[in-house]
C-alpha positions in Angstrom: -18.3 20.8 13.0 -20.8 20.7 15.8 -22.2 16.9 16.2 -25.3 15.7 18.2 -24.0 12.0 19.2 -26.0 10.8 22.2 -24.0 9.5 25.8 -25.7 6.1 24.6 -23.8 6.6 21.3 -20.6 7.8 22.5 -20.1 4.5 24.8 -19.3 2.7 21.4 -14.9 3.7 20.9 -16.2 4.0 16.9 -18.6 6.7 17.1 -16.7 8.0 19.8 -13.8 8.3 17.7 -15.8 9.4 14.7 -16.9 12.3 17.0 -13.7 13.2 17.7 -12.2 13.8 13.9 -15.7 15.2 12.7 -15.8 17.5 15.6 -12.1 18.8 14.3 -13.2 19.3 10.5 -13.6 23.3 10.1 -15.8 22.7 6.8 -12.9 24.6 4.9 -13.0 22.5 1.7 -8.9 22.6 1.0 -9.3 19.0 1.0 -11.0 18.7 -2.3 -8.1 20.4 -4.4 -5.9 17.6 -3.7 -8.5 14.9 -3.8 -8.5 12.9 -6.7 -12.3 11.3 -6.9 -13.2 15.1 -6.6 -10.4 16.1 -9.4 -11.9 13.3 -11.9 -16.3 13.4 -10.8 -16.4 17.1 -9.8 -19.3 15.8 -7.6 -18.8 17.2 -3.9 -20.3 14.1 -2.4 -16.7 12.6 -4.1 -14.7 14.7 -1.7 -13.4 14.4 1.5 -15.8 16.9 2.7 -19.1 15.4 1.1 -18.0 11.9 2.5 -17.4 13.3 5.6 -21.3 15.2 5.8 -22.3 11.7 4.5 -20.9 9.8 7.3 -22.0 12.2 10.2 -25.1 11.7 8.9 -25.6 7.8 9.0 -23.7 7.5 12.3 -25.0 10.6 13.8 -29.1 8.7 12.7 -27.8 5.5 13.7 -29.5 4.5 10.1 -29.1 2.2 7.7 -26.8 3.0 5.1 -28.7 4.1 1.3 -27.4 3.2 -1.8 -26.3 6.8 -2.5 -24.6 6.9 0.8 -22.0 4.0 0.0 -21.9 4.5 -3.7 -19.9 7.5 -2.5 -18.1 6.1 0.6 -16.9 3.7 -1.8 -15.4 5.7 -4.3 -13.0 6.8 -1.4 -9.5 5.5 -2.8 -8.3 6.0 0.7 -5.2 7.8 -0.8 -5.7 10.2 2.5 -4.1 12.8 0.4 -6.9 15.0 2.3 -5.0 14.8 5.8 -1.7 16.1 3.7 -3.8 18.6 3.2 -6.2 19.6 6.0 -4.8 22.5 8.0 -6.9 20.8 10.7 -5.4 17.9 11.4 -8.8 15.8 10.6 -8.0 11.8 10.9 -10.0 11.4 7.8 -8.7 7.7 7.9 -9.9 6.6 10.8 -12.9 7.9 10.0 -14.0 6.5 6.6 -12.7 2.9 8.1 -15.6 3.1 10.7 -18.1 4.3 8.1 -16.9 1.2 5.5 -17.4 -1.0 8.8 -20.7 0.2 9.5 -21.9 -0.1 6.1 -20.4 -3.9 6.3 -22.5 -4.4 8.9 -25.3 -2.3 8.0 -26.3 -2.6 4.1 -27.4 -5.1 1.8 -24.8 -5.3 -0.7 -26.6 -6.3 -4.4 -25.7 -10.3 -5.0 -22.7 -9.6 -7.6 -21.0 -6.7 -5.5 -21.1 -9.0 -2.2 -19.9 -12.5 -4.1 -16.7 -10.5 -5.3 -15.8 -8.8 -2.5 -15.9 -11.9 -1.1 -14.2 -13.8 -3.5 -11.3 -10.8 -3.2 -11.5 -11.4 0.6 -10.7 -15.2 -0.2 -7.9 -15.2 -2.3 -5.9 -11.8 -2.3 -4.7 -12.4 1.1 -3.1 -15.9 0.5 -0.2 -16.0 -2.3 -1.1 -19.9 -2.8 -5.2 -19.1 -3.9 -3.9 -15.8 -5.1 -1.5 -17.9 -7.6 -3.6 -20.1 -8.7 -6.1 -17.5 -9.2 -3.2 -16.2 -11.5 -2.8 -18.8 -13.2 -6.7 -19.2 -14.2 -7.1 -15.5 -15.1 -4.2 -15.8 -17.6 -6.1 -18.6 -19.1 -9.1 -16.5 -19.6 -7.4 -13.7 -20.6 -8.0 -14.4 -24.5 -11.4 -14.5 -23.8 -11.7 -10.9 -22.0 -13.8 -9.5 -24.8 -16.7 -12.0 -23.8 -16.8 -11.0 -20.2 -19.9 -8.4 -19.8 -18.6 -6.8 -16.1 -16.1 -4.6 -15.9 -14.2 -5.3 -12.8 -13.5 -9.1 -14.1 -12.0 -7.6 -17.3 -9.9 -5.3 -14.5 -8.9 -8.2 -12.9 -7.6 -10.2 -15.8 -5.9 -6.4 -17.0 -3.7 -7.0 -13.6 -2.6 -10.1 -14.5 1.5 -10.2 -14.6 3.0 -11.1 -17.8 5.0 -13.5 -16.4 3.8 -15.4 -12.9 6.9 -15.4 -10.7 8.2 -18.7 -9.0 7.7 -19.5 -5.8 10.5 -17.6 -3.5 12.0 -20.1 -0.6 13.1 -16.8 1.3 9.5 -15.8 2.2 9.4 -19.1 4.8 9.9 -18.4 8.0 13.7 -18.4 8.9 16.6 -16.2 9.4 19.2 -14.4 7.3 22.2 -13.9 9.1 24.5 -10.8 8.7 26.9 -10.6 5.6 29.0 -8.0 7.8 29.1 -7.8 12.1 25.9 -7.4 13.0 23.8 -3.9 13.6 20.5 -4.8 13.9 18.1 -7.7 14.0 14.9 -6.9 12.1 11.6 -8.6 11.0 11.0 -8.6 7.3 6.8 -8.4 6.6 6.9 -10.5 3.4 3.1 -9.9 2.8 0.1 -11.8 1.1 -0.4 -10.4 -2.9 3.3 -9.6 -3.2 4.7 -13.3 -2.7 2.3 -13.8 -5.8 2.9 -11.0 -7.7 6.9 -10.3 -7.4 9.0 -12.2 -5.5 11.8 -10.3 -6.6 11.0 -7.7 -3.9 11.6 -9.6 -0.7 14.6 -11.3 -1.9 16.7 -7.8 -3.1 14.9 -6.5 0.8 17.0 -9.5 2.3 19.9 -9.4 0.1 20.5 -5.6 0.5 19.8 -5.4 4.3 22.2 -8.2 5.0 24.5 -6.6 3.4 24.2 -3.8 5.5 24.3 -5.2 8.6 21.0 -6.2 9.7 20.2 -10.1 10.7 16.4 -10.6 9.1 14.4 -12.7 10.6 10.5 -13.8 8.2 8.8 -14.5 11.6 6.5 -17.9 12.0 2.7 -17.2 11.9 3.0 -13.8 10.4 1.2 -13.2 6.9 -1.1 -10.4 5.4 -0.8 -7.6 7.2 -4.9 -7.1 7.1 -5.7 -4.5 4.8 -7.1 -5.8 2.0 -10.5 -7.0 4.3 -9.7 -3.6 6.1 -10.2 -1.3 3.5 -13.6 -3.7 2.3 -15.1 -2.8 6.2 -14.7 -6.3 7.1 -12.7 -6.1 10.8 -13.2 -9.5 11.7 -11.1 -10.5 8.8 -8.7 -7.9 8.7 -8.5 -7.8 12.7 -7.5 -11.9 12.5 -4.7 -11.3 10.7 -3.1 -8.6 12.1 -3.8 -10.4 15.2 -1.4 -13.1 13.8 0.8 -10.8 13.2 1.0 -9.1 16.3 1.4 -12.7 18.3 3.9 -13.3 15.9 6.4 -10.4 15.6 5.8 -9.8 20.0 7.7 -13.3 20.0 10.4 -12.5 18.5 10.6 -9.5 20.5 10.5 -11.4 23.4 12.8 -13.8 22.3 16.2 -12.4 21.0 14.2 -8.9 20.4 13.6 -6.6 17.4 15.2 -3.8 16.4 12.6 -3.0 13.7 9.7 -4.4 11.7 10.8 -3.9 8.4 7.9 -3.5 5.4 8.4 -2.7 1.6 4.9 -2.8 0.6 4.0 0.8 1.7 -0.1 -0.4 2.0 0.8 -2.6 4.3 3.0 -0.8 6.7 0.5 2.1 6.8 -1.7 0.1 8.5 1.1 -1.6 11.0 1.2 1.0 11.9 -1.7 1.8 12.9 -2.3 -1.3 14.7 -1.8 0.3 17.8 -5.2 2.7 17.0 -7.3 -0.8 15.7 -6.3 -2.7 18.7 -7.1 0.1 21.0 -9.9 -1.8 23.3 -8.4 -5.4 22.6 -6.7 -7.6 25.0 -3.7 -7.3 22.4 -3.8 -3.7 22.8 -0.3 -3.6 25.0 1.4 -6.0 22.3 -0.3 -3.7 19.3 0.8 -0.5 20.2 4.6 -2.2 20.8 4.2 -3.5 17.1 3.3 -0.2 15.8 6.5 1.3 17.6 8.7 0.0 15.8 7.1 -1.0 12.3 9.2 1.0 9.8 9.7 1.5 5.9 12.4 -0.1 4.6 13.0 3.6 3.3 13.2 4.5 7.3 15.9 1.8 8.6 17.6 2.7 5.0 18.2 6.2 6.1 20.0 4.7 9.2 22.4 2.5 7.9 25.4 3.2 5.9 24.3 3.2 2.4 27.5 3.6 0.3 27.6 6.5 -2.0 28.0 6.0 -5.9 29.0 7.5 -8.7 26.2 8.5 -11.7 26.0 6.3 -14.4 23.4 8.2 -16.7 20.5 6.1 -15.6 17.6 8.7 -15.1 14.1 7.0 -13.0 11.3 8.4 -12.4 10.2 8.2 -8.7 6.2 7.2 -8.4 5.2 8.2 -4.9 2.8 5.8 -3.6 0.2 7.6 -1.6 0.1 4.9 1.4 3.7 5.7 2.2 3.5 10.0 1.4 0.7 10.9 2.9 -0.3 7.6 5.3 3.0 7.0 6.8 4.3 11.3 6.1 7.4 10.1 4.0 8.2 12.0 1.1 11.6 12.1 0.9 13.5 9.1 2.0 13.2 6.7 -1.3 14.6 9.8 -2.8 17.0 11.0 -1.4 18.8 6.8 -1.2 18.4 6.9 -4.9 20.4 9.8 -5.4 22.9 8.7 -3.0 23.5 5.6 -5.4 24.0 7.9 -7.8 20.6 7.6 -9.8 19.4 10.7 -11.5 15.9 11.3 -9.6 12.9 12.9 -11.2 9.2 13.3 -10.2 5.9 13.6 -12.4 3.7 16.4 -12.1 1.5 16.0 -9.5 3.2 13.8 -7.8 0.7 13.8 -5.0 -1.8 12.4 -6.8 -3.1 8.8 -6.7 -2.4 6.4 -9.5 -5.3 4.4 -8.7 -4.7 1.2 -7.4 -5.2 1.8 -4.0 -5.5 -1.8 -2.9 -8.4 -3.4 -4.1 -9.9 -0.3 -5.8 -8.7 -1.0 -9.5 -10.8 -4.3 -9.2 -14.1 -2.8 -7.5 -13.9 0.7 -9.6 -11.9 0.3 -12.7 -13.6 2.9 -14.2 -12.2 5.5 -12.2 -8.8 3.8 -11.7 -8.2 3.5 -15.5 -8.9 7.5 -15.8 -6.3 8.0 -12.7 -4.0 5.4 -14.1 -3.9 7.2 -17.7 -3.1 10.8 -15.5 -0.3 8.8 -13.7 1.0 7.1 -16.3 0.8 10.4 -18.7 2.9 12.5 -16.1 5.2 9.8 -15.4 6.1 9.3 -19.3 6.7 13.1 -19.7 9.7 13.1 -17.6 11.2 10.5 -20.3 12.8 8.2 -17.9 14.2 4.9 -18.2 13.1 3.2 -15.5 9.8 4.0 -12.7 10.9 3.3 -9.0 8.0 2.9 -6.3 7.4 1.2 -3.2 4.4 -0.3 -3.5 3.5 -3.6 -5.2 0.3 -2.2 -5.7 1.2 0.8 -7.7 3.5 -1.5 -9.7 0.7 -3.8 -11.0 -1.7 -0.5 -11.7 1.3 1.5 -13.4 3.0 -1.8 -15.2 -0.2 -2.7 -17.1 -0.3 0.9 -18.7 3.0 1.6 -19.7 6.3 0.2 -21.8 8.6 1.5 -19.2 10.8 -0.7 -16.9 9.1 -0.4 -13.3 10.9 -1.9 -9.9 10.7 -1.8 -6.5 13.1 1.5 -5.2 14.7 -1.9 -3.1 15.2 -3.9 -6.1 17.6 -0.7 -7.5 19.4 0.4 -4.1 20.5 -3.7 -3.9 21.7 -3.9 -7.7 23.9 -0.2 -6.7 25.2 -2.5 -3.9 26.2 -5.4 -5.2 23.0 -7.2 -6.3 21.3 -8.8 -9.4 20.2 -6.4 -12.1 16.4 -6.2 -11.5 14.6 -7.9 -13.5 12.0 -5.5 -15.2 15.3 -3.7 -16.8 16.1 -7.1 -19.0 12.9 -6.7 -20.9 12.1 -2.8 -20.8 13.8 0.3 -22.7 16.7 1.4 -21.0 20.0 3.5 -21.3 22.9 2.2 -23.0 24.3 2.0 -19.8 21.6 0.1 -18.1 21.4 -2.2 -21.1 25.0 -3.4 -20.9 24.3 -4.1 -16.4 26.3 -1.4 -15.5 25.2 0.2 -11.8 26.3 3.4 -10.0 29.9 2.8 -9.1 30.2 2.7 -5.1 33.0 4.7 -3.1 
């Protein structure tokens, strides 16, 4: 793609990077075939190629974003399926992130939209506040039909049936390996996950210590910044990221770390991009170090001696989170691990398509999100599994709000199969007779 940025414009690092990305696009349109919003809406401007044209025009002309441009960029899920499909290696993620930051700085949103985005940024990244908000939302659920705004109703729909108790495992501390230590790793405990499902971090700690890892929850680490980053609120997202960088480099410079382990794939995609986000910042070197050792939990588990197990007739439908399969290009590890410990694994049709969660997308774009959720659940249920597994809390909440099938994090099943407790979701869900009896694959 030909661009006409001036030398003065290219002095801005964000514009310079956008120029590189735009020039790599060859207009082929392969991205439209795998774009969820294009499949739902059928509008070229709701495809990556269409958005690229809008972003190019906006940045080159340094114009104030208009309502049309903002609408179509807001509709992007950042599922990054286009990056998996693109034959030219167009780094759409960096381009759309820059466009969102540009919009945040130059566009005056309607008051209601500004208020909602401000509220989300002030609540979701803070587990204590989020927990209080969940309690308030639960009280408001009986009055949902009286609420005119579809986005506010969507928030009420996402409230879990049971708000989990606070887990003290999320506090800064160290967990010793239960066998001779092989690795020392930092676990990112996240933000929203600590309010929505505390079992995931607990299962991760049990599983990793059982496999010879010392697990540390670093003091000062918290939200990865993804939730505000994808809303274009760059200052807030970078502040959260900087806290993590300082907390983890302190551990790296102290007793050392072999890995920073992340069990929420949306966070993992962002942490692995810290090196880019801070490339022109005084923290550039530290950010690059952090990104260099960041791993999804499935990547680390592939390095450890996970015991093999015998089949016990429990069928797991694996939902591939977009941030894992497209953002991090991790496609097979979770399925390999589940099969290794004895589960039968099936995948839904169109597994490359997003479930519609995408961070805050299901709250900001509920109509499109609901359509994508319905499609995803239909393909999952068609496999008639006993349980659904995923590697991202957002996907779990999204899918779980529309199906009676139990849904768990992959690590919960792996923890159970290697000696941990039965996942809580299986106690309430429809499972096979062996699963209801509490049986798991027998390990060799």
